[in-house]
N, C-alpha and C positions, 0 to 999 in steps of 0.2 A: 272610631269611637263612639257611642251615643250619649249625649249631651246629659250633665247632670241633672237628675229629678230636680234636685233643691234650686239650682239654680232656674231652670223652668218654674219654678211654685213660685221665686222670688217674682222674675218677670210677670208674671200672671196676677201676682197679686198686685202689681205697682200699675198694670193695665186696669184694673179692674177698678183702684182708690183705696185698697185695703192698706199699700204700702202710700206714706203721704212722700214727696217730691222731696223733699230735704234727705230722707232716708234713703231712696231710691238711689240719689244723686251718691251717696257715700257707699251703696251697694256697687255701684257702675266705678268708682275709683278701686276697690279695695277688697271686692272678691274674684280674685281669682276663675273662680269656675263660671263666673258671667262674661268675666274679659275673654275668657276663651271662647266660650258658646258664640259669643259677637262677634270675635276676628274667624272665624270660620265662614260669616257669612257678609257675602257683597254687600259694600255702603249701594243704597237706592241709586238706580239711574241718573237723577236729579244731582245727586250730591256733589259738588262740585269740590270737597278734601276732602283727603281720605279713601280708602280702596275698603275699607273693611265696615261693617254693619257699626261696631265698636267706637272709630273714628269717626264714623255720622254721629254718633248718640254723644260723645264726648266734646261735640263740636257747638251742641246746641246751648240754650240757654233758658236753663230748666226754671229758671224766674219767670219767664216770661208764658203765658199759658198757652200762647200760638205754637211754642215749639214742644209744648207739654204733651199735646196732642199730637204732634210731628211725630215726637219720640212713641207714643203710645200705640200712635198707628200702624210704624212700622215691627213694631213686636208684638202686633196683631197676628201678622200674616207671617212670623217667624215661627209662633207658637203654634198657630194653626199647622204650619208645614211640617211640626214636631208630634200633631197629633192632638195636643192640646185644645180645648174651648175657649174661645176668649173673644171678648168684645168692649169694645172702650162705653162705657156706659153713657147713655142718654142724657143725663143730667147735665155731663161733663162737657158732652159739645152744646146742649141748650144753654148753659152758663158761658161758653167764651162765644157763642153767636149772641146775648145777650150783650156782652162787654161793646160787639162792634155796633149792633142794631142799635143803641142806646145813645151813640153818641150822633150828633148833627153831621151835616156833613160834609162843612167846614173845617171838621176838627182831623180825624182818625191820631186820634193820639197815641204814646207808649201804651200799649194793652195792660202791662204790668203797671204802670198810674192805677189807669183805671181801674183794675181787677181791686188795688189795695183800697179802693171809694168802694166799692161794693163790699170789701169785708166787713164795713162800718153800716152794712144796711142793715135796716130792722126787718124782721122776719113777714116777710109779705106776700100772699100770690103772685104768680110769675109778672102777669101787665103790670100790677103796681109798683111790684120791684123795678121793672125798667122805667117806671114814670120816675120810680124816686131817684136811681140812676142818672136818669137825664136831667131830670130838674139841679141834681149833685154837679154834672159836669156844666151845667150852664152858671150854675153861680160863683163856680173857680173857674173856670175859662173867661174871663171878662175882657170888652174890648170898647173905645173908647167912643165908636159911633155904628160900625159895624164891620162884620167879622173879616179877617185875607181873604180875598181872592187869589189865590195860589196859580202860581204857572207852571208849578212840578207839585211833588206830593207833599201834603201838609206838614209842615215842621214846625209845629208848637212848642217854643223851650218849655219847660220847668224846669225850677229851680227849687232853692233848698227849701225854701217855703213857701213850695208849689206854681202851680202856673204862672208865668209874667201877664201881664197886660198889654194886650194888643192895641197898639195906639194910633195904627195907619201905615199905608204902604204909599211909596212914591214911583210912579213911573217913569223909566229910562229909559228913553228916545233918542235914537241914534251915536250910542255909546257903544251897544253890540252889536251883533249882527243879528240879532233874534229881539224878540219883544224882552222886555227886562223891568224888573219892580225892586225897589228899596223894602225889606219888613221890619219896622220897629215898634221894639217891644219894652216896656218895663219891669225893673224887679222892683218894687215896695218896698221889700222887707231890707235892701241893700242901696234904694236910690238908685239905682245904675239902670243903662240902658243896654240893646241887646241889639243888632242888627247883620240883617245878611240880606243876599240877592237872589232872585233867583230868575231862570230864564227859560225862553222855547224857544 
């Protein structure tokens, strides 16, 4: 049985950006035609959970710009399979690249938080927009003397009032099997401290 034309159109509208992400998320959970269409397709090979494309998509965090692009990418393939011309707008991929490129090497912060900063950006050409975002990041992600030297993936904590202040890291020798360090952050809004260990 061929897929519903309406369901294909809704998926196409999401990929093209006509349908906002929150609206698509509602369709994903509440539209039986979309669920049927997606349930007839296998999950991507790299998917760790679920066996259908529907399972894959509902497992994504659609408040994360990276996951939104992943969703659109698999849907482009599905739409093309059914003869529907589809492509992710260049502006969407450029915006995600901006969220990553504007961050200093020592940060790699939660992309959702960085995207929320960009929402407040003035209307600027791309280069100035990136410079504005980078400056805003540097204003918010503060450190006492120097930024962290991460031993694993960057893990800068963000509190209710924004990023915590990095106070420093303490090397831990001869305790773990590997090189280790304790990272100390301060939350000025709560006057509280957060510490955690990384080792490699």
